[in-house]
SEDREN-396057 format. One record per residue: x negated, y, z negated of N, C-alpha, C, O in turn; residue in one letter. Coordinates in steps of 0.2 Angstrom, whole numbers, plus 2048, in hexadecimal, padded with zeros to 3 digits. Atoms other than C-alpha are relative to their C-alpha. Example, Ala and Ser with C-alpha at 12.3 -4.5 7.8 and 13.67 -1.06 7.14 Angstrom:
2
7FC7FA8007C27EA7D97FC8068007F78057FDA;8047FA8017BC7FB7DC8048057FD80180B7FCS;
This chain:
504
807805801724E993348017FA7FA7FE7F57F9A;7FF80480672CE913228067FA8048067F5802V;7FC8047FC73AE8932F7FB7FA8047FC7F4804D;8068037FC72BE8333A7FD7FB7FC7FC7F67FFD;805803806722E7C32C8057F97FD8037F37FCI;7FD804803730E733258047FC8078077F7805K;7FE8047F9736E6B3377FA7FB8007FB7F5800F;8048047FE726E6433A7FD7FB7FA7FA7F67FBM;804804808721E5D3278057FC7FE8037F87FAT;7FA802804733E573238018027FB8057FF7F8G;7FE7FD809732E61311802804801801807806Y;7FE7FA805739E6E3097FB8038007F68007FFN;8067FC80272DE7C3098028077FA80680B7FBV;7FF7FB80572CE882F97FA8048027F4803803E;8067F97FF724E9A2FD7FE8007F78037FF7F3V;8047FE805717E9E2EE7FC8058027F9804807V;8057FB7FF70CEAC2ED7F97FD7FC7F97FC7F6I;8058018056F9EA82E97FA8068057FA80880AA;8057FD7FC6EAEB12EB7F87FB8047F67F6802T;8048027FB6DCEAD2F87FB7FC7FD7F97F7801E;8038028036D0EA82EB8037F87FF8007F3801S;7FE8058036DBE9C2E38027FA8058037F5803A;7FD8047F86E1E952F67F87FC7FF7F87F77FCL;8068038006CEE922F87FC7FA7FC7FA7F47FEI;8018058076CAE892E78057FA8028027F5804N;7FD8077FE6D9E7D2EC7FF7FC8058007F6806T;8028047FB6D3E792FC7F87FD7FE7F67F8801I;8058048016C3E752F58007FA7FB7FD7F47FBT;8008068016C9E6C2E98037F88028027F27FFT;7FC8088006D5E5F2F17FC7FE8097FD7F980CY;8028027F96CDE5F3047F78008007F57FE806Y;8088028036B9E5F2FE7FD8058077F8804809G;8017FB7FA6B7E6D30C7FB8057FD7FA8067F7G;8057F98036AAE7B30980380680380380680AK;7FC7FB7FD6B5E8A30C7FB8068017F78067FDV;8057FB8006ABE9A31180480580180A803803A;7FD7FB7FE6B2EAB3128078017FF8098027F9G;7F88038006C6EA93168017F98017FD7F4803T;7FD8077FF6D1E993178008028097FC7FE80CV;8017FF7FA6D2EA03287FA7FE8057FB7FB80BA;8068037FF6C0E9D32B8007F98027FB7F7805A;8048098016C1E8A32A8077FE80280B7FB7FDQ;7F98047FF6D1E843327FE7F88038027F3801P;7FF8077FF6C9E7533A7FD7FA7FC7FD7F47FCQ;8038048066C0E7032A8077FC7FC8077F77FAA;7FA7FF8056D2E703218027FB8038037F67FFS;7FB8037FB6DBE673327FB7F97FE7FD7F57FAA;8058087FF6CCE583338017FF7F98047F97F8S;8008048066CCE553208047FD7FE8027F77FEG;7FB8058036DCE4F3197FE8047FB7FC8097FBG;8017FF8056DBE4D3087F97FC7FE7F97F87F9A;8068037FF6C9E4830A7FC7FF7F87FC7F97F5Q;8047FF8076BFE4D2F88047FB7FB8017F87F6K;7FD8038036CDE452F08037F97FF8077F67FCA;7FF8077FF6CCE342F47FA7FC7FF7F57FD802M;8058067FF6C1E272ED8037FB8018077F87FDK;7FE8077FD6C5E192F67FE7F97FC7F87F87FAL;8038068036C5E082ED7FE7FA8048027F5804E;8028037F96BADFF2FA7FB7FD8017F78007FCA;8048037FE6ACDF53007FC8028067FF80580BK;8027FD7FA6A0DFA30C8027FA8058047F4804D;7FF8037FA69FDF531D7FB8008057F8805807Y;8068017FF692DEE3258017FB80A8067F780CT;7FF8017F7690DE933B8017F77FD8067F4800L;8018077FF68DDD53348057FD7FC8057F77FBS;7F980480369FDD432C8047FF80480A7FC803D;7FB7FF7FB6A6DD733D7FF7FA8037F97F8805T;8008077FB6ABDC5347804803805809805805D;7FC8007F96AEDC835A7FC7F98027F87F8806I;8028077FE6ACDB635C8047FE8078017FB80BS;7FE8007FA6BADB73698078028008078077FDG;7FC7FD7FD6CBDB936F8078007F980C8037F8E;7FA8018086D4DB235D7FF8067FD8048067FAE;8027F98016CEDC435780780480180B8057FDE;7FA7FB7FD6DCDCD3618057FD7FF8077F8800V;7FA7FF8036EBDD13597FF7FE7F88037FE7F4G;8008028096E4DC93487FF8067FC7FA80A7FCA;8007FC8046E7DD433B7F98017FC7F58067FCF;8068028036D9DCD32F8008047F880280A7F8G;8017FE8056D6DD131F7F78078017F580A7FBE;8057FB7FE6C7DDE3247FF8047FA8028067F5G;8027FB8076BDDE93198028087FE80380C803P;7FB7FB8006C4DF83137FB8077FE7F78057FAT;8097FD8006B5E073138018067FD80680B7FEV;7FF7FB8056B2E133067FC8068047F7805806D;8017FB7FA6B2E243117FA8027FC7F68017FFV;8087FC8026A3E2C3067FC7FB7FF7F77FF7FDD;80380480069AE1D3067FE7FD8097FB7F8809E;7FE8037FB69CE1B31A7F88028057F67FF80AF;8087FE7FE68BE2331E7FA7FA8007F57F9804D;805805802683E143178007FB8087FA7F880AK;7FF8037FC68AE0B3267FB8018087F97FD80BI;8017FE7F9682E153357F88017FE7F3801802V;8077FE802672E1A32A7FF80880380280D803G;8017F77FE669E2A33180380180780280780AD;7FD7FE7F6673E293448038047FC7FE8087FCA;7FB7FA800680E3633D7FB8077FE7FE80D7FFL;8047FC7FE671E4133B80080580680080B805D;8017FD7F9670E4534C80580080480480280AD;7F98007FD682E4535180280780180180B7FCV;7FE7FA7FF688E543598058008038057FD808E;7F88007FB69BE5735F7FD8078057FC80D803H;8027FB7F9696E6137180780380280B800806V;7FA7FA7FE6A4E6F3748018008077FD80080BT;8008007F96AEE6E3847FE8078037FD809809E;8027F87FD6ABE803867FA8038017F7805806D;8077FF7FD69AE823837FB7FD8007F6800801E;8048077FC694E713857FA8027FA7F48017FDM;8067FF804687E763748027FB7FB8087F97FBL;800803805685E6C3658038037FA7FF8067F7G;7FA801805694E6D3577FE7FB7FA8017F57F9A;80080380468DE673488077FF7FA80A8057F9R;7FC80080369BE6033C8008017F97FB8017F7G;80280180969CE613297FF7F97FE8037F67FCE;801807802693E503278037FF7FA8067FA7FAV;7FF802806696E513158087FE7FF80B7FB7FAE;7FA8018026A7E513168057F78028077F6808E;7FF8058016ADE3F3148067FE8088037FA80CP;7FA8017F96BCE3D3247FC8028047FB7FD807I;8058007FB6AEE4432F7FC7FC8017FC7F9806V;8058047FF6A2E3B32B8037F88028007F4805K;7FE8077FC6ACE2C32D8027FF8068007FA809L;7FF8017F76B3E2E33F7F98018027F97FF808V;8047FF7FC6A2E333447FC7F87FE7F77F7802S;80280680169CE2133C8057FC8048027F8807G;7FC8057FA6A9E183467FE8018067FE7FC80BV;8028007F96A3E1F3557FA7FE8027F97FC807L;807802800692E1D3527FE7F97FF7F97F6802I;801806801695E0B34C8017FD8087FE7F980BN;7FD8037F969FE0835D7F77FF8077F57FC80BA;8068017FB68FE0B3667FC7FD7FF7FA7F9803I;807804803682E0435D8027F98047FE7F7808K;80180680168ADF335E8037FE8088057F8809I;7FF8007FA68EDF73728087FD8018097F8805G;7FA8007FF6A1DF837180380580780180A809A;7FB7FC7FA6ADDFD3808048057FF806809803S;7FA7FC8026BBE043768018017F87FE7FE7F3D;7FE8008076C2E0A3678058017FD8078077FCI;7FA7FF8036D2E0635E8028017FA8017FD7F6H;7FE7FE8066DAE0E34F8087FF7FF80C8047FFI;7F98028016EAE0634B8038047FA7FF8067F6E;7FD7FD8086F5E0E33C8057FA8018087F8806P;7FB806802700E003338038027FC8008077F9Y;7FE7FE80570BE003267FB8017FA7FA8077F7E;8037FE8056FFDFE3197F88028017F48027FDN;8087FC8006EEE043207FE80180880280080DS;8027FF7F96E5E0732F7F97FD8037F47FF802V;8058038006DBDFB3397FD80280780080480CR;8067FE7FD6CCDFF3437FE7F98067FB7F4805V;8048077FA6C6DF33537FE802805801805809R;8047FE7F96B8DF335F8027FB8058047F6804Y;8028067FA6B8DEB3717FB7FE8007F78037FFR;8078027FD6A9DE23748007FB8048027F5802V;8028067FB6A4DD83838087FF8028097F9805D;7FA8027FE6B8DD93878057FF7FB80B7FF7FAG;7F98038076BFDD43768008037FA7FB8047F6V;7FF7FA8066C7DDE3687FD7FC7F97FF7F67F8L;8037FF8066BFDDC3588018027FA7FE8077F8A;7FE7FA8096C6DE13457F88027FE7F37FE7FDL;8077FB8006B6DEE3428027FF7F87FE7FC7F5A;8007FF8056BFDF33318078027FE80B802802M;7F97FC8006D0DFA3277FE8047FB7FB8047F6N;8027FA8036D0E0A3238098027FB80E8007FDL;7FD8008046DCE10313806803804804808807P;7FC7FC7FF6EDE1731880280780080580A804L;7FD7FA8036EDE2730F7FA8068067FB80B808R;8057FD7FA6DEE2C31C8028028087FF80680BI;7FF8027F96E6E2832C8018068047FE807809K;7FD7F87FD6EFE3C3307F78048017F6808805N;8047FB8026DEE4332B7FB7FC8067F880080AS;8048037FA6D3E363388018028057FC803809V;7FD7FE7F86DEE3B3477FE8058017FB806805V;8027FB8006DDE4B3427F98018037F8804808S;8077FC7FF6CBE4D3447FD7FD8077F87FE80AR;8028037F76CBE4235580380480580180680AL;7FC7FA7FE6D7E4E35A7FC8088017FD80B806K;8047F98006CCE5E3587FA7FF8037F7803805I;8068017FC6BDE5635F8027FD8087FE7FD80CM;7FC8007F86C8E5236E804804803808803808A;7FE7FA7FD6CDE6336F80B7FF80180F803804R;7F98018016E1E5D36C8048037FC8028067F7L;7FE7FA8056EFE653648017FC7F98047F77FAD;7FF8058066EFE5D3518088007FD80B7FC7FAI;7F87FE802701E6334E8047FB8028097F97FFS;7FA8047FA70AE5835C7FF7F97FF7FB7F6802E;7FF80980170CE463568057FD8028067F7800R;7FA8057FD71BE4135F7FF8008078037FE80AR;8018017FC713E423707F97FD8027F47FF7FFL;807801800704E383777FB8078047FD80C807P;8057FA7FE6F4E4337B7FB7FC8027FB7F6801Q;8068037FC6E5E3F3867F98067FF7FA80B801D;8067FC8006D3E483837FC7FE8007FD7F8801G;8048017FD6C3E473857F88017F97F68077F9R;8047FE8056B4E473767F87FD8027F67F7804I;8078027FE6A1E483797FC8037FA7FD8087F8K;806801804694E4436D7F98018047F880080AL;8068027FE682E4636E7FB7FF7FA7FB8027F5R;801803804678E3C3667F88028017F5801807L;8087FE7FF665E423627FF80880480380D805G;8007FA7FC65DE4F36D8037FE80880480380CK;8008007F7661E463808067FC8028097FD807K;7FC8037FC66FE393808078037FC8088047F6K;7F97FE801680E3D3818047FB8018037F7805E;7FA8067FC691E323818078037FE8078077F9V;7FA7FF7FF6A3E353848047FB7FF8037F6801D;7FC8068026B1E2E37D807803803809808802F;7F97FE7FC6C3E2E3888057FF7FA8067F97F8R;7FB8018066CFE3037A808800804809802809V;7F88017FF6E3E2B37B8027FE7F97FF7FA7F5S;7FE8028066EDE2D36D807801800809806803I;7FB8037FE6FEE2536D8058017F88037FE7F3L;7FC80280570EE273608017FB7FF8047F8804P;7FD806801712E163588058027F98068077F6C;7FB80180771DE103497FD8047FA7FF80A7F8L;8057FC809710E1433A7FC8068027F78077FFF;8047FB7FE708E233437FD7FF8068007FC80BG;8038007F86FCE263517FA7FD8007F67FD7FCE;8038057FD6F3E1A35A7F98038047FA806809K;8087FE7FB6DFE1F3617FF7FB8037FF7F5801V;8078057FD6D6E1736E7FD8048037FF808807V;8077FC7FC6C5E1E3747FC7FA8057FA7F5803M;8058037FC6BCE173827FA8018007F9804805R;8057FD8006ABE1A3817FD7FE8077FE7F980AI;8027FE7FA6A3E2038F7F88028017F5808801L;8087FE80168FE1E38E7FC7FF8067FB7F9808D;8048017F8685E2139F7F97FD7FD7F57FC801K;806802801678E1B3957FE7F88027F97F6803A;7FE8067FE67EE093978037FD8058047F7807S;7FF8017F9685E0A3A77FC7FD8057F77FF807L;8078037FB67DDFE3B3803802807809800809Q;7FD7FC7FA680E063C47F97FB8067F87FD80BV;8048027FB672DF93CC8047F98038057F57FFD;7FD8067FD67BDEC3D87FD7FA7FE8017F57FDL;80480780066EDDF3D78037FC7F88047F67F7T;7FF802807672DDE3C38087FE7FE80A7FA7F9K;7F87FF801685DDE3C38027F87FF8067F67FAL;7FE806802685DCB3C48027FB8098037F580AG;7FF8047F9687DC83D87FA7FA8017F57FA7FDF;8038057FC680DB83E17FB8028077FC80580BE;8047FB7FA674DBC3ED80380080880380480CE;7FD7FF7FB67EDB73FB80880580280A807807E;7FB7FB80068DDC23F57FE805800802809802A;8017FA802683DD03F17FD8018097FD80780BL;8027FF7F967CDCE405806802802806808805Q;7F97FE7FC68FDCF40B8018067FB80380A800K;7FE7F9803693DDE3FF7FC8058037FF808808F;8057FC7FD683DE740480380280880580880AL;7FF7FF7FA687DE4417807805800809809805E;7F97FA7FD699DED4167FF8067FD80180B800C;8027F8801692DFB40C7FD8058057FE80B805L;8047FC7FA687DFF41B8028018057FE805809N;7FB7FD7FB696E004268028068018058087FCR;7FE7FA7FF69AE1142C807803800809808800P;7F97FE8026ABE1042A8037F97FD7FF7F47FDY;7FC8068026BAE034238008017F97FD8057F6G;7FF8008076C0E014117FF7F87FE8007F3800M;8028048046BBDF84038047FE7FA8048037F6L;7FD8018066C5DF23F57FD7FC7FB7FB7F67FCL;8028048066C1DEC3E58057FE7FB8088037F8V;7F88018036CFDE43DB7FF7FC7F97FA7F97F9T;7FF8048046D3DDC3CB8028057F980280B7F9G;7FD7FD8056DBDE03B97FC8067FD7F68077FFP;8047FA8036D6DF03AD7FB7FC7FB7FD7F77F8T;8078028046C4DEE3A57FD7F88037FB7F4800G;8038077FA6BFDE03B47F98038007F57FF801S;8057FC7FD6B1DED3B78008028077FA80280BG;7FF7FD7F96B8DF43C87FC8068007F9808805K;8037F97FD6B1E063C47F87FF8007F5802804T;8098017FD69EDFF3C17FE8008067FA804809T;8018007F969FDF83D17FF8038057FA803809T;7FE7F87FB6A6E073DB7F98047FE7F5805803L;8057FD801698E103D17FA7FE8037F7801807Y;8068057FF68BE043D47FE8028087F980480BS;7FF8007F8691E043E77FE8078027FB808807A;8027FB7FD68FE173E77F98047FD7F780A7FDL;8077FE80267FE193DF7FB7FD8057F6800806N;8058017FC677E0E3EC8038038077FE80280CY;7FF7FD7FA680E173FB7FF8087FF7FF80C804L;8027FA80167CE283F37F78038037F2801801N;8057FE7FD66FE313FE80180780280780A802K;7FE7F680066CE4540280380080880380680AP;7FF8017F9671E404148097FE80080B7FE806N;7FA805801683E3840F8058057FB8038057F5I;7FC7FE802692E434098047FC7FC8097FA800N;7FA80480469CE393FA8038047FD8018087FAI;7FC7FA8046ACE413F48047F87FC8057F37FEM;8008068036B3E353E680A8057FC80B80B7F9T;7F97FD8036C8E393E08007FA7F98027F57FAA;7FE8068076C9E2F3CC8058057FB80680B7FAE;7FA7FD8086D4E303BE8007FA7FA8047F57FAD;8027FA8006CDE323B47F87FE8037F67F9806P;8097FF7FF6B8E373B77FE7FC7FC7FE7FE7F6I;8048038066B0E2A3AD7F88017FF7F58017FAE;8077FF80269EE2E3AF7FD8048097FF80380FY;7FF7FC7FB697E3D3BB7F77FE8037F37FC800N;8068017FD688E3B3C97FE80480680180480BF;8057FB7FD67DE473D18017FE8078007F8808L;8008037F8681E463E4806800802807801808G;7FB8037FD691E403E38078077FD80780B7F9I;7FB7FA8016A1E4C3E38077FD7FE80B7FB802N;7FC8048016ACE463D88078057FC80680A7F9Q;7FA7FC7FF6BFE4D3D78067FD7F98087F77F9V;7FD8038036C9E4B3C88098017FF80B8077FEQ;7F97FF7FD6DCE473CB8038047F98028037F3M;7FC7FC8066E8E533C0808800803809804807K;7FA8017FD6FBE4C3C58058047FF80A806803E;7FC7FB802702E5A3BB800805803805809803E;8007FC7FC6FDE663C68007FF8097FD80380DI;8018037F96FFE5C3D87FA7FC8017FB7F7805G;8068037FD6EDE563D98007FA7FF7FE7F77FAL;8008078036EEE443DB7FD7FD8067FB80180BT;8048037FC6E7E383E58028038067FF807809F;7FF7FE7F76F0E3A3F77FD8088007FA809805A;8027FB7FE6EDE4C3F57F88028007F5807804S;8068008006DCE4A3F17FD7FE8057F7801806A;8028047FC6D9E3F3FE8018048077FD80480CL;7FF7FA7FA6E0E4D40B7FD8048027FB805808R;8067FB8036D4E594037F97FD8047F67FF808S;8088037FE6C4E4D4078018008077FB802809F;8017FF7F86C8E4C4197FE8048037FA804807L;8047FA7FD6C5E5D41A7F98037FF7F6808801R;8087FD8056B5E5D4117FA7FC8047F57FA801Q;8058057FD6ADE5341E7FD7FA7FD7F77F87FFS;8038068036A9E434147FE7FB8048017FA809P;8018057FF6A1E354178007F97FE8007F3801D;7FD8068056A5E2A40A8048047FB8038097F8I;7FB7FE8056B4E2B4008037FB7FA8067F67FCI;7FD8028076B9E243EF8078007FD8098047F9L;7F97FD8016CAE233EB8027FB7F88027F57FAV;8018038076CCE1C3D78067FB8018047F5800G;7FC8078006DBE113DA805801805806807805E;7FD7FF7FB6E6E103E88097FC7FD80B7F67FDI;7F98018036F9E113E08087FF80380D7FD801R;7FB7FF7FD704E143EC8018008077FB7FF80AD;7FF8027F870BE154007FB8058017F5802803F;8037FB7FD704E264027F88008007F4800805E;8057FE7FF6F5E263FA7FB7F88057F67F9806T;8048047FC6EFE144048028028097FD80380CA;8007FD7FA6F5E1B4157FB8068017F7805805E;8057FC7FE6EAE2A4147FA7FD7FF7F67FF803I;8058038026DCE1E40C7FF7FB80A7FA7FB80DA;8028027FC6DFE1341A8008048087FD80280CV;8027FD7F96E0E1F4297F98047FF7F7808804K;8077FD7FF6CFE264227FC7FB8007F67FD802A;8058047FC6C6E174268027FC8047FF7F7805A;7FF8027F96CEE144357FE8058047FE80580AL;8037F97F96C6E2743C7F98027FD7F88087FCT;8077FE8016B4E254367FD7FF7F87F77FE7F8G;8018018056B4E234237FF7FA7FC8037F67FEH;8018058046ADE164178038017F98018057F5L;7F98008046BCE1440A7FE7FC7FB7FB7F67FDV;7FE8048056BBE0D3F88048017FB8048077F9L;7F98008076C9E0A3EB8007F97FC7FB7F57FDS;7FD8058056D1DFD3DF805800801808806802T;7FC8058026DEDF23DE8037FF7F98008007F4L;8008058096E6DE83D08057FB80380B7FC804H;7FD8057FC6E9DD83D77FD7FA7FC7F87FC7F8T;8028078016E5DC53D17F87FF8027F37FE7FFN;8098017FD6D7DC33DE801804808805809809D;8027FD7FA6D2DC73EF804801805805807808A;7F98007FA6E1DC23FD8058047FD809807800P;7F97FD8016EDDC93F280080780080680A800S;7FF7FA7FE6E8DDA3F6803802805807807805S;7FD7FF7F76EDDD9408807800800809803804V;7F98018016FFDD44018038077FD8088097FFS;7FE7F98056FFDE43F57FF80580580380A804R;8037F97FC6F9DF14028087FE80680C803808L;7FA8017FC708DE940D8067FF7FE80B7FF801M;7FA7FF804715DE94008008077FF8068097FFN;8007F97FE710DFC3FF802803805802809804M;7FE7FD7F9716DFF4107FA8008067FC80480BG;8077FE7FC703DFE41A8047FB8048077F6801I;8008057FA706DF542B7FC7FB8007F77FD7FFE;8058047FF6FEDE642D7FA7FF8067F57FB806P;8048007FC6F5DEB43B7FB8057FE7F6805800F;8057F98016EDDFB4337FD7FC7F97F87FF7F7L;8058028076E7DF04227FC7FD8047F67FE803V;8078057FD6DEDE342F7FD8038057FA7FF809S;8067FB7FC6D5DF24387FD8037FC7F78047FDS;8047FC8056D1DFA4297FD7FD7FC7F78007FBS;8018038066CDDEF41B7FA7FC8027FC7F8807V;8078037FF6BBDE841D7FE7FA7FB7FD7F47FDI;8008048056BADE040C8038007FB8048057F9L;7FD7FF8056C2DDC3FE7FE7FB7F97FF7F57F9I;8038068076BADD63EC8058017FA8088067F8M;7FF8018056C0DCF3DD7FC7FF7FC7F77FB7FDA;8058028036B9DD03CE8037FF7F88088017F7Q;7FD8008066BADCC3BB7F98007FC7F47FF7FFR;8068018046ACDCD3AC8027FA7FA8077FA7F7L;7FF8058066A8DBD3A17FC8037FC7F88087FEA;80580080469EDBF3927FB7FB8017FC7F5802R;80680780068CDB73937FF7FD7FB8037FE7F7K;801805806685DAC3877FA8047FD7F6805801I;8047FF806679DB33797FA7FC8027FA7F6803C;8078027FC667DB13807FD7FD7F97F97F87F8K;806801805661DB036E8027F97FC7FD7F77F8E;7FC80680266DDA13688037FA8038087F7801C;7FB8047F9672D983787FE7F87FD7F97F87F9D;7FF8077FF673D843778037FB8058077FD809K;7FD8027FB677D773808087FD7FE8087FB7F8E;7F980080368BD7337E8007F98047FE7F880AD;8028097FE68BD5F3808067FE7FF8087F8800E;7F880180269FD5F3798038008078067FB805K;7FD7FF7FA6A6D6138B8027FB8027FC7F8804I;8008077FE6ACD5239180180180980480780BP;8028017FA6A9D4E3A4807802804807807808V;7F98007FE6BBD4D3A880380A7FF80680E802S;7FF7F88036BDD603A17FD80580880080880CA;8067FD7FB6B0D663AD8027FE80780280280BL;7FD7FF7F96B8D5F3BC80880280280A804808I;7FB7FC8006C9D653B87FE806800801808804S;8027F87FF6C1D773B77FF801807803805809L;8027FF7FB6BBD753C87FA7FD8027FA7FC808G;8068047FF6ABD6B3C88017FB8068067F9807F;7FD8057FD6A8D5E3D57FD7FB7F97FA7FC7F4S;8038068066A5D4C3CC7FA8007FF7F77FC7FBE;8068027FF694D4D3D17FD8057FC7F88037F8E;8047FA806690D5E3C88027FE7FA7FE7FF7F5D;7FD7FF80869BD5B3BA7FB7FB7FB7F97FC7F5A;80680580668ED4B3B47F88037FF7F48017FBK;8077FB7FF67FD573B87FF8057FC7FB8067F8T;7FF7F8803684D683B27FF7FF7F88027FA7F5V;80080080867DD6D3A080480680080480A805K;7FB7FB80168AD7A39A7FD8037F77FD7FE7F3C;8017FE805684D8638B8048037FC80A8037FDY;7FC7FD80468AD8F37E7FD8057F97FB8017F6R;8057FC805682D9C3718047FE7F880A7FD7F9G;7FE803805685D9535F8028067F98058057F4K;7FF7F8803685DA83587FA8017FA7F87FD7F7G;8057FC802678DB33508008067FF805809802C;7FF7FA800675DC434A7FF804804802809804P;8017FB7FA66FDCC35A8077FF804808805807V;7F88017FE682DC63618047FF7FC80A7FC7FDC;7FA80080568BDC93518047F97FE80A7F97FCN;7FE80880168DDB534F8068008068097FB805N;7FB8017FB69ADB73607FC7FA8048007F5805S;8008057FC68EDAC36B7FF8028057FD7FE80AG;7FF7FB7F8690DB93787FC8077FF7FC80A7FAY;8037F8800686DC937C7FF8028077FB80080BK;8037FD7F9688DD338C8077FD80480A7F8802G;7FB8047FA694DCF39B7FD8008077F8804809R;8027FF7FA692DCB3AC8087FF80480D7FC802I;7FB8007FD69DDCD3BB8007F98047FA7F6804A;7FE8057FC6A5DBE3C680380580480680A802L;7FE7FE7FC6A9DC23D78047FB8058027F5805Y;7FD8047FB6B5DBC3E680080780580480C805E;8007FB7FC6B0DC53F48027FD8068007F7808I;7FD8027FA6BBDC44057FF804805801809805M;8027FA7FB6B4DCB4148068008058077FB807I;7FB8017FB6C3DCF4217FC7FE8077F880180BV;8038007F96BDDC64318057FD80580B7FD803N;7FD8027FB6C4DBF4408067FD7FF80C7FE802E;7F98038026D0DB34388048037FD80A8037FFE;7FD7FC8066D4DBC42A804807804809809801I;7FD7F97FD6D9DCB4348067FE80680B801807R;7FA8007FE6E4DC243F8057FB7FC80B7FB7FEK;7FC8028036ECDB84328058067FC80B8057F9L;7FC7FA8036F1DCB42B803802805808806805I;7FA7FC7F96F9DCF43B8047FC8018097FE804L;7FB807802703DBF4388028007FD8067FB7FCE;7FC801806709DC34297FD7FA7FC8027F97F8G;8038048026FFDB54228018007F77FE8067F5A;800801807702DB240E7F98007FD7F37FE800S;8078008016F5DB44017FC7FA7FE7F67FA7FDA;8028068006F3DA33FF7FC7FE8077F67FD806L;8038017F96EFD9F4137FC8048027F8803806E;8067FF7FF6E5DAD4117F97FE7FC7F48007FEL;8038018046DCDA84047FC7F88017F67F77FFK;8048047FB6D8D9740C7FA8008047F57FD805K;8057FE7FC6D2D9E41A7F98047FE7F4804802A;8067FC8016C6DA84127FC7FC7FB7F77FF7F9A;8048058026BFD994087FD7FB8047F97F6802I;8028037FA6BDD924197FA8028037F57FF805R;8067FA7FD6B2DA141E7F97FF7FC7F48017FEG;8077FE8036A6D9E40F8028057F87FE8067F4G;8007FC8086AFDA83FF8027FD7FB8077F97FBM;8008038076ACDA33EE8048027FD8048087FCK;7FC7FB8056BADA63E27FE8017FA7F97FF7F8T;8037FC8076BADAF3D28017F87FC7FE7F97F6L;8018058036BBD9D3CB7F97FB8027F57F87FFR;8088027FE6ACD963D67FC8027FD7F97FE7F9M;8047FC8056A3DA53D07FE7FE7F97F87FE7F8S;8008028046A6DA03BF7FC7FA7FD7F87FA7F9G;80580780169FD8E3C17FA8018017F67FE7FDL;8087FF7FF690D943C97FC8047F97F78027F8T;8037FD80668DD9F3B87FF7FA7FC7F97F87FBK;802806804690D8F3AE7FA7FC8037F57FB7FFV;8088077FD683D833B87FB8067FE7F68047FCK;8087FC802677D933B57FE8017F97F98047F6E;8017FE80867AD933A48018077FD7FF8087F7G;7FE7F9802680DA53A28078027FD8078077F9V;7FA800804691DA339C8027F97FE7FF7F4800T;7FD80680369CD963948057FF803807803807T;7F88017FE6ACD8C399803804800806808804V;7FA7FC8036B6D9438E800806804805806807E;8007FB7FD6B2DA539580280280980480780BE;7FD8007F96B5D9F3A88097FF7FF80D802802V;7F88048016C6D963A280380A7FF80780C802L;7FB7FB8046CBDA739980080780680580A806R;8017FB7FB6C6DB43A88047FD80980780180DV;8008037F96CADA93B88067FC7FF8097F97FAT;7F98068026D9D9E3BC7FF7FA8077FC7FD80CF;8008057FB6D9D8E3C8800802805802807807G;8017FE7FA6D6D8E3D88067FA8048077F980AD;
């Protein structure tokens, strides 16, 4: 045991003898924990606490108004963010901490932590703050002299606070305990899940990823708040004509619908909304997901576990023996998965899945590059939809933007006539949007229906550019066109459209 400790810590170990009471007093003095009974009775408190009570951090309080989430310039900028006083952190979140419970995976019962312990209070506060401001991700990043905490709000990272370097291991250990991970393993990446119960009804999940970096372990948490999940297709940002095209394809008895876009473009939300629309008592829906982000009543969801051989391909094979009507594949990553999905679409099943491509026409090339024959692609795929998420202008502080020249609007894609008459808006910043000028996001869509002309071009091995031109002739609006429509409607800004789309 002594050799193991020496190896794990890198320190020489000197063996001494102490009484139980002396050990308990020492832990109480330096860790601030409440030790009852024996040392063995409180392993979680000591592991999560670090040097909690001994820290009186010289710092100022952090408030949400200090956070600037105005734009991309914050990404990668370290900044002089406030350093948090662990003992005073409860002032940030008010009474919210009183209603926080960590729900264990085994019993799914509330296990309230020692909220008076500074590190536990700090970690809970970081999580609560992220939920309060509507963040989608939390980044805890160790550097040489401090630990940076950033929130991703409306798709843009913003500095929230800096933590003292001395508490980095304690913070990570607390998160590992909550996510049921190995707190002694600091050399390998780990993934887990945290479930918090807020009050009596609301539960929020956090998908936790821990990665060893140069100065310590970096933690990224994806917030999965089902209460904020929008599954109404009419509220995602579809234009009326585009929504009708999408619904028409969803109502078909068989075929493949593909949603494409980069990570964080809202593909999962769109697919969940589609499943919510299709979910009826007389329909058997099977999904293969990695990971399952949200669970839905009436849908059979399967979590992929590649370490034991449960892959998308193997799950799809099993699905076909489960008499499914609709199949969702989280992502088509390889030839085997693509081949089974295509065959399922050709044998009387409606298949929904995702790809990572820049636009809708490129998805055809991606499938063929995987090894799928053109005649199979043209016969199975009925719709391909590319999408992006653009930040919406805050309605509390929006104002007309008169600084954009007509020439810039024309180069963006507006016609000369529209460029002279269109009114552009921007948010000037207010407390509601944390002075960013943006509040919430809306989706931009590019929907390519595989009609007879497109099908013929696919069989001929046409390029993505040729497919795009044919689709536009057939009425497809590109991502840039969709963005310009949102600018004309006063929903988003020119800068946002330039940020998330590329020129046609």
